[in-house]
C-alpha positions as a Markdown table, in Angstrom:
| # | Residue | x | y | z |
|---|---|---|---|---|
| 1 | Unk | 29.5 | 22.2 | -132.0 |
| 2 | Unk | 27.5 | 24.3 | -134.5 |
| 3 | Unk | 24.7 | 24.6 | -131.9 |
| 4 | Unk | 27.1 | 26.2 | -129.3 |
| 5 | Unk | 28.4 | 28.6 | -131.9 |
| 6 | Unk | 24.9 | 29.8 | -132.8 |
| 7 | Unk | 24.1 | 30.4 | -129.1 |
| 8 | Unk | 27.3 | 32.4 | -128.6 |
| 9 | Unk | 26.5 | 34.6 | -131.7 |
| 10 | Unk | 22.9 | 35.2 | -130.4 |
| 11 | Unk | 24.2 | 36.4 | -127.0 |
| 12 | Unk | 26.7 | 38.8 | -128.5 |
| 13 | Unk | 24.0 | 40.2 | -130.9 |
| 14 | Unk | 21.6 | 40.7 | -127.9 |
| 15 | Unk | 24.2 | 42.7 | -126.1 |
| 16 | Unk | 24.9 | 45.1 | -129.0 |
| 17 | Unk | 21.1 | 45.5 | -129.7 |
| 18 | Unk | 20.5 | 46.4 | -126.1 |
| 19 | Unk | 23.2 | 49.1 | -126.2 |
| 20 | Unk | 21.7 | 50.6 | -129.4 |
| 21 | Unk | 18.1 | 50.7 | -128.0 |
| 22 | Unk | 19.0 | 52.2 | -124.6 |
| 23 | Unk | 19.4 | 55.7 | -125.9 |
| 24 | Unk | 15.9 | 56.1 | -127.6 |
| 25 | Unk | 14.1 | 54.3 | -124.6 |
| 26 | Unk | 15.9 | 56.0 | -121.7 |
| 27 | Unk | 14.2 | 59.3 | -122.2 |
| 28 | Unk | 10.7 | 57.8 | -121.8 |
| 29 | Unk | 11.6 | 55.7 | -118.8 |
| 30 | Unk | 13.2 | 58.6 | -116.9 |
| 31 | Unk | 10.3 | 60.9 | -117.8 |
| 32 | Unk | 7.8 | 58.4 | -116.3 |
| 33 | Unk | 9.9 | 58.2 | -113.1 |
| 34 | Unk | 10.0 | 62.0 | -112.7 |
| 35 | Unk | 6.2 | 62.3 | -113.0 |
| 36 | Unk | 5.6 | 59.8 | -110.2 |
| 37 | Unk | 8.2 | 61.7 | -108.1 |
| 38 | Unk | 6.2 | 65.0 | -108.6 |
| 39 | Unk | 3.0 | 63.3 | -107.4 |
| 40 | Unk | 4.8 | 61.9 | -104.3 |
| 41 | Unk | 6.1 | 65.4 | -103.4 |
| 42 | Unk | 2.6 | 66.6 | -102.9 |
| 43 | Unk | 1.8 | 64.0 | -100.3 |
| 44 | Unk | 3.8 | 63.8 | -97.1 |
| 45 | Unk | 3.4 | 61.3 | -94.3 |
| 46 | Unk | 3.5 | 62.8 | -90.8 |
| 47 | Unk | 3.9 | 61.1 | -87.4 |
| 48 | Unk | 1.4 | 62.6 | -85.0 |
| 49 | Unk | 1.1 | 61.8 | -81.3 |
| 50 | Unk | 3.3 | 59.6 | -79.2 |
| 51 | Unk | 3.5 | 56.1 | -77.7 |
| 52 | Unk | 0.4 | 54.0 | -78.2 |
| 53 | Unk | -1.5 | 57.1 | -79.5 |
| 54 | Unk | 1.0 | 57.6 | -82.4 |
| 55 | Unk | -0.7 | 58.0 | -85.8 |
| 56 | Unk | 0.7 | 58.2 | -89.3 |
| 57 | Unk | -1.2 | 60.8 | -91.3 |
| 58 | Unk | -0.7 | 61.6 | -95.0 |
| 59 | Unk | -1.3 | 65.3 | -95.8 |
| 60 | Unk | -1.7 | 66.8 | -99.2 |
| 61 | Unk | 0.6 | 69.8 | -99.2 |
| 62 | Unk | -1.4 | 71.5 | -102.0 |
| 63 | Unk | -4.4 | 71.6 | -99.7 |
| 64 | Unk | -2.8 | 73.8 | -97.0 |
| 65 | Unk | -4.3 | 77.2 | -96.6 |
| 66 | Unk | -2.4 | 80.4 | -95.8 |
| 67 | Unk | -4.3 | 80.6 | -92.5 |
| 68 | Unk | -2.9 | 77.2 | -91.5 |
| 69 | Unk | 0.8 | 78.1 | -92.2 |
| 70 | Unk | 3.1 | 78.4 | -89.1 |
| 71 | Unk | 5.1 | 81.6 | -88.8 |
| 72 | Unk | 8.3 | 79.6 | -88.2 |
| 73 | Unk | 9.6 | 76.1 | -88.7 |
| 74 | Unk | 12.5 | 73.9 | -87.5 |
| 75 | Unk | 15.0 | 72.5 | -90.1 |
| 76 | Unk | 15.5 | 68.8 | -90.3 |
| 77 | Unk | 18.4 | 69.0 | -92.7 |
| 78 | Unk | 21.2 | 71.5 | -93.3 |
| 79 | Unk | 20.2 | 74.4 | -95.6 |
| 80 | Unk | 22.3 | 77.2 | -97.3 |
| 81 | Unk | 20.9 | 80.8 | -97.3 |
| 82 | Unk | 22.4 | 83.9 | -98.8 |
| 83 | Unk | 21.9 | 87.7 | -99.0 |
| 84 | Unk | 20.6 | 89.5 | -102.1 |
| 85 | Unk | 22.9 | 88.9 | -105.0 |
| 86 | Unk | 24.6 | 85.9 | -103.3 |
| 87 | Unk | 27.2 | 88.2 | -101.8 |
| 88 | Unk | 27.0 | 86.4 | -98.4 |
| 89 | Unk | 26.3 | 82.7 | -98.0 |
| 90 | Unk | 25.6 | 81.0 | -94.6 |
| 91 | Unk | 24.9 | 77.3 | -93.8 |
| 92 | Unk | 22.0 | 76.7 | -91.3 |
| 93 | Unk | 22.4 | 73.5 | -89.4 |
| 94 | Unk | 19.7 | 70.9 | -88.6 |
| 95 | Unk | 17.5 | 72.1 | -85.7 |
| 96 | Unk | 17.7 | 75.8 | -86.6 |
| 97 | Unk | 14.4 | 77.7 | -86.3 |
| 98 | Unk | 13.7 | 80.0 | -89.3 |
| 99 | Unk | 10.9 | 82.4 | -90.3 |
| 100 | Unk | 8.5 | 81.3 | -93.1 |
| 101 | Unk | 8.1 | 84.1 | -95.7 |
| 102 | Unk | 5.8 | 82.2 | -98.1 |
| 103 | Unk | 5.0 | 78.8 | -99.4 |
| 104 | Unk | 5.7 | 77.9 | -103.1 |
| 105 | Unk | 3.1 | 75.3 | -103.8 |
| 106 | Unk | 4.1 | 74.6 | -107.4 |
| 107 | Unk | 7.4 | 73.2 | -106.3 |
| 108 | Unk | 6.6 | 72.3 | -102.6 |
| 109 | Unk | 9.2 | 74.7 | -101.3 |
| 110 | Unk | 9.3 | 77.2 | -98.4 |
| 111 | Unk | 10.8 | 80.7 | -98.8 |
| 112 | Unk | 12.6 | 81.1 | -95.4 |
| 113 | Unk | 14.8 | 83.6 | -93.6 |
| 114 | Unk | 16.8 | 83.3 | -90.3 |
| 115 | Unk | 16.6 | 87.0 | -89.9 |
| 116 | Unk | 18.3 | 90.0 | -91.5 |
| 117 | Unk | 19.0 | 90.1 | -95.2 |
| 118 | Unk | 19.6 | 86.3 | -95.5 |
| 119 | Unk | 17.0 | 84.3 | -97.3 |
| 120 | Unk | 16.7 | 80.9 | -99.0 |
| 121 | Unk | 14.4 | 78.1 | -100.0 |
| 122 | Unk | 14.0 | 74.6 | -98.5 |
| 123 | Unk | 11.8 | 71.6 | -99.4 |
| 124 | Unk | 8.8 | 71.4 | -97.1 |
| 125 | Unk | 9.8 | 67.8 | -96.3 |
| 126 | Unk | 13.1 | 69.0 | -94.8 |
| 127 | Unk | 11.2 | 71.0 | -92.1 |
| 128 | Unk | 8.5 | 70.3 | -89.4 |
| 129 | Unk | 6.0 | 72.4 | -91.5 |
| 130 | Unk | 3.6 | 69.5 | -92.1 |
| 131 | Unk | 3.7 | 68.4 | -88.5 |
| 132 | Unk | 2.7 | 71.9 | -87.3 |
| 133 | Unk | -0.2 | 72.0 | -89.8 |
| 134 | Unk | -1.5 | 68.7 | -88.5 |
| 135 | Unk | -1.2 | 69.8 | -84.9 |
| 136 | Unk | -3.0 | 73.1 | -85.7 |
| 137 | Unk | -5.9 | 71.2 | -87.4 |
| 138 | Unk | -6.2 | 68.9 | -84.3 |
| 139 | Unk | -6.4 | 71.9 | -81.9 |
| 140 | Unk | -8.9 | 73.7 | -84.1 |
| 141 | Unk | -11.3 | 70.8 | -84.4 |
| 142 | Unk | -10.9 | 69.2 | -80.9 |
| 143 | Unk | -9.9 | 72.2 | -78.8 |
| 144 | Unk | -6.6 | 70.4 | -77.7 |
| 145 | Unk | -4.4 | 67.6 | -78.8 |
| 146 | Unk | -6.0 | 64.3 | -77.7 |
| 147 | Unk | -3.0 | 62.2 | -79.0 |
| 148 | Unk | -0.2 | 63.0 | -76.5 |
| 149 | Unk | 1.2 | 66.1 | -78.2 |
| 150 | Unk | 2.3 | 69.2 | -76.3 |
| 151 | Unk | -1.1 | 71.0 | -76.1 |
| 152 | Unk | -2.7 | 70.5 | -72.7 |
| 153 | Unk | -6.3 | 69.3 | -72.3 |
| 154 | Unk | -8.5 | 71.5 | -70.1 |
| 155 | Unk | -9.9 | 69.8 | -67.0 |
| 156 | Unk | -13.7 | 69.8 | -67.2 |
| 157 | Unk | -14.3 | 68.1 | -63.8 |
| 158 | Unk | -17.0 | 69.9 | -61.8 |
| 159 | Unk | -15.5 | 72.1 | -59.1 |
| 160 | Unk | -15.8 | 71.0 | -55.4 |
| 161 | Unk | -18.7 | 72.7 | -53.6 |
| 162 | Unk | -17.6 | 75.8 | -51.7 |
| 163 | Unk | -18.9 | 75.9 | -48.1 |
| 164 | Unk | -20.9 | 79.1 | -47.2 |
| 165 | Unk | -18.8 | 81.8 | -45.4 |
| 166 | Unk | -19.0 | 81.9 | -41.6 |
| 167 | Unk | -20.7 | 85.1 | -40.3 |
| 168 | Unk | -18.9 | 87.0 | -37.6 |
| 169 | Unk | -20.4 | 87.2 | -34.1 |
| 170 | Unk | -23.0 | 90.1 | -33.8 |
| 171 | Unk | -21.7 | 92.9 | -31.6 |
| 172 | Unk | -24.0 | 94.2 | -28.8 |
| 173 | Unk | -24.8 | 97.8 | -29.9 |
| 174 | Unk | -27.2 | 98.5 | -27.0 |
| 175 | Unk | -26.3 | 101.8 | -25.4 |
| 176 | Unk | -25.3 | 101.6 | -21.7 |
| 177 | Unk | -27.8 | 102.8 | -19.1 |
| 178 | Unk | -27.0 | 106.1 | -17.5 |
| 179 | Unk | -28.6 | 108.6 | -15.2 |
| 180 | Unk | -30.7 | 111.3 | -17.0 |
| 181 | Unk | -28.8 | 114.6 | -17.4 |
| 182 | Unk | -30.2 | 117.5 | -15.4 |
| 183 | Unk | -32.3 | 120.0 | -17.4 |
| 184 | Unk | -30.4 | 123.2 | -18.2 |
| 185 | Unk | -31.7 | 126.4 | -16.6 |
| 186 | Unk | -32.9 | 128.5 | -18.2 |
| 187 | Unk | -34.3 | 126.3 | -21.0 |
| 188 | Unk | -32.6 | 126.7 | -24.4 |
| 189 | Unk | -34.5 | 128.0 | -27.4 |
| 190 | Unk | -36.1 | 125.4 | -29.6 |
| 191 | Unk | -33.9 | 124.0 | -32.4 |
| 192 | Unk | -34.9 | 124.8 | -36.0 |
| 193 | Unk | -37.1 | 122.3 | -37.8 |
| 194 | Unk | -35.0 | 119.7 | -39.7 |
| 195 | Unk | -34.8 | 119.8 | -43.5 |
| 196 | Unk | -37.1 | 117.5 | -45.4 |
| 197 | Unk | -35.6 | 114.1 | -46.2 |
| 198 | Unk | -34.5 | 113.6 | -49.8 |
| 199 | Unk | -36.6 | 111.5 | -52.1 |
| 200 | Unk | -35.5 | 107.8 | -52.0 |
| 201 | Unk | -33.6 | 106.7 | -55.1 |
| 202 | Unk | -35.4 | 104.0 | -57.1 |
| 203 | Unk | -34.0 | 100.5 | -56.5 |
| 204 | Unk | -32.2 | 98.9 | -59.5 |
| 205 | Unk | -34.3 | 96.5 | -61.5 |
| 206 | Unk | -34.1 | 92.9 | -60.3 |
| 207 | Unk | -32.1 | 90.5 | -62.4 |
| 208 | Unk | -34.2 | 88.1 | -64.5 |
| 209 | Unk | -35.0 | 84.8 | -62.9 |
| 210 | Unk | -33.2 | 81.6 | -64.0 |
| 211 | Unk | -34.3 | 80.3 | -67.4 |
| 212 | Unk | -36.2 | 77.0 | -67.6 |
| 213 | Unk | -35.1 | 74.2 | -70.1 |
| 214 | Unk | -37.2 | 75.5 | -73.0 |
| 215 | Unk | -35.9 | 79.1 | -72.5 |
| 216 | Unk | -32.3 | 77.9 | -72.3 |
| 217 | Unk | -32.7 | 76.2 | -75.7 |
| 218 | Unk | -34.3 | 79.3 | -77.2 |
| 219 | Unk | -31.5 | 81.5 | -75.9 |
| 220 | Unk | -28.9 | 79.2 | -77.5 |
| 221 | Unk | -30.8 | 79.2 | -80.9 |
| 222 | Unk | -31.0 | 83.0 | -80.8 |
| 223 | Unk | -27.3 | 83.3 | -80.1 |
| 224 | Unk | -26.3 | 81.0 | -83.1 |
| 225 | Unk | -28.8 | 82.7 | -85.5 |
| 226 | Unk | -27.6 | 86.1 | -84.4 |
| 227 | Unk | -24.0 | 85.4 | -85.3 |
| 228 | Unk | -22.8 | 85.0 | -81.7 |
| 229 | Unk | -20.5 | 82.1 | -82.9 |
| 230 | Unk | -18.7 | 81.5 | -86.2 |
| 231 | Unk | -17.5 | 77.9 | -85.6 |
| 232 | Unk | -20.8 | 76.4 | -86.8 |
| 233 | Unk | -24.1 | 77.5 | -88.3 |
| 234 | Unk | -27.7 | 76.9 | -87.1 |
| 235 | Unk | -28.3 | 74.4 | -89.9 |
| 236 | Unk | -25.4 | 72.2 | -88.7 |
| 237 | Unk | -26.9 | 71.6 | -85.2 |
| 238 | Unk | -28.4 | 68.2 | -84.8 |
| 239 | Unk | -29.7 | 68.6 | -81.2 |
| 240 | Unk | -30.2 | 71.1 | -78.4 |
| 241 | Unk | -30.3 | 70.3 | -74.7 |
| 242 | Unk | -30.5 | 72.3 | -71.5 |
| 243 | Unk | -27.7 | 71.7 | -69.0 |
| 244 | Unk | -27.1 | 72.2 | -65.3 |
| 245 | Unk | -26.0 | 75.3 | -63.5 |
| 246 | Unk | -22.1 | 75.3 | -63.3 |
| 247 | Unk | -19.3 | 77.2 | -61.7 |
| 248 | Unk | -16.8 | 78.2 | -64.4 |
| 249 | Unk | -13.7 | 80.2 | -63.5 |
| 250 | Unk | -15.4 | 81.3 | -60.3 |
| 251 | Unk | -18.7 | 82.5 | -61.8 |
| 252 | Unk | -22.0 | 80.7 | -61.9 |
| 253 | Unk | -23.7 | 80.1 | -65.3 |
| 254 | Unk | -26.7 | 78.3 | -66.6 |
| 255 | Unk | -25.6 | 75.9 | -69.4 |
| 256 | Unk | -26.9 | 74.3 | -72.5 |
| 257 | Unk | -25.5 | 71.9 | -75.1 |
| 258 | Unk | -25.6 | 72.0 | -78.9 |
| 259 | Unk | -24.4 | 69.0 | -80.9 |
| 260 | Unk | -23.2 | 69.7 | -84.5 |
| 261 | Unk | -21.5 | 67.9 | -87.3 |
| 262 | Unk | -18.0 | 69.1 | -88.3 |
| 263 | Unk | -15.4 | 68.0 | -90.9 |
| 264 | Unk | -12.1 | 67.2 | -89.2 |
| 265 | Unk | -8.8 | 65.8 | -90.4 |
| 266 | Unk | -10.1 | 62.4 | -89.1 |
| 267 | Unk | -13.4 | 62.7 | -91.1 |
| 268 | Unk | -16.9 | 63.9 | -90.1 |
| 269 | Unk | -17.3 | 64.1 | -86.3 |
| 270 | Unk | -20.1 | 65.1 | -83.9 |
| 271 | Unk | -18.8 | 67.9 | -81.6 |
| 272 | Unk | -20.6 | 69.3 | -78.5 |
| 273 | Unk | -20.6 | 73.0 | -77.8 |
| 274 | Unk | -21.6 | 74.3 | -74.4 |
| 275 | Unk | -23.3 | 77.7 | -73.9 |
| 276 | Unk | -22.6 | 79.7 | -70.8 |
| 277 | Unk | -25.7 | 81.8 | -69.9 |
| 278 | Unk | -26.0 | 84.8 | -67.5 |
| 279 | Unk | -29.0 | 87.1 | -67.1 |
| 280 | Unk | -31.0 | 85.2 | -69.6 |
| 281 | Unk | -28.4 | 85.5 | -72.5 |
| 282 | Unk | -25.5 | 83.4 | -73.9 |
| 283 | Unk | -22.3 | 85.2 | -72.9 |
| 284 | Unk | -19.8 | 82.6 | -74.1 |
| 285 | Unk | -19.5 | 79.3 | -76.1 |
| 286 | Unk | -16.9 | 76.6 | -75.1 |
| 287 | Unk | -16.1 | 73.1 | -76.2 |
| 288 | Unk | -17.9 | 70.7 | -73.9 |
| 289 | Unk | -15.0 | 68.3 | -73.8 |
| 290 | Unk | -12.1 | 70.7 | -73.3 |
| 291 | Unk | -13.6 | 73.9 | -71.9 |
| 292 | Unk | -11.7 | 76.0 | -74.4 |
| 293 | Unk | -13.6 | 79.0 | -75.8 |
| 294 | Unk | -15.2 | 78.8 | -79.3 |
| 295 | Unk | -15.0 | 81.9 | -81.4 |
């Protein structure tokens, strides 16, 4: 009997000791939880692509640059905005598109406005901000979205050969035979001597002949060294190769390929850039895979 009394007293004492110790310990426990929440706010997981190509990508919101920020976002939750001085409050429903005024990185918020004097702030996670940044990075590094998003991929298939134009039939310009006209009587006075013919204008200089493989490589290297493209530098190029003559958008070009290393959201990748050459010089650079122009 005494043994059961001792156990009952121990349980009651444990209950009161726990209530007393809760107050000094609760502050530490809650502070630790808040810290981990702050870290999780900086990382957001984004679904990118669709179907079998869907990826889940974690993006560090603190790494987003101003040049990558979209001008507008779509709300995924209801948000309240107000005019200056909170004189007018308005609720924006989920699915509303709003302008992005700036990003507050310290608290991972967006300063937004639906237009007019109304402004407000919304957590980045309550918008499609991160999805738009991921899509922008994919377009920038690959020319188009290769994972089933809205951006269309350019068709790089070689165009069908165009048959030569059919020449019209040649008209017979031979003058018809006729009887000689009778000589006038009396004979007319001789016609004045014709004016001297003008000096012939010099013919325009002939266009340079097509470049050989070595000259194509040299033309590409000069273009990159001369700052003709900003996407990559000469030191990044791992290989140069002369290509075939191609018809691009209705014009014929000599082509060449330059393979270079680039840092993408999926790690370091080898990207192929294609040079379009006319009259012995590179006039445009495009992505070899998508055909989109490289600046």
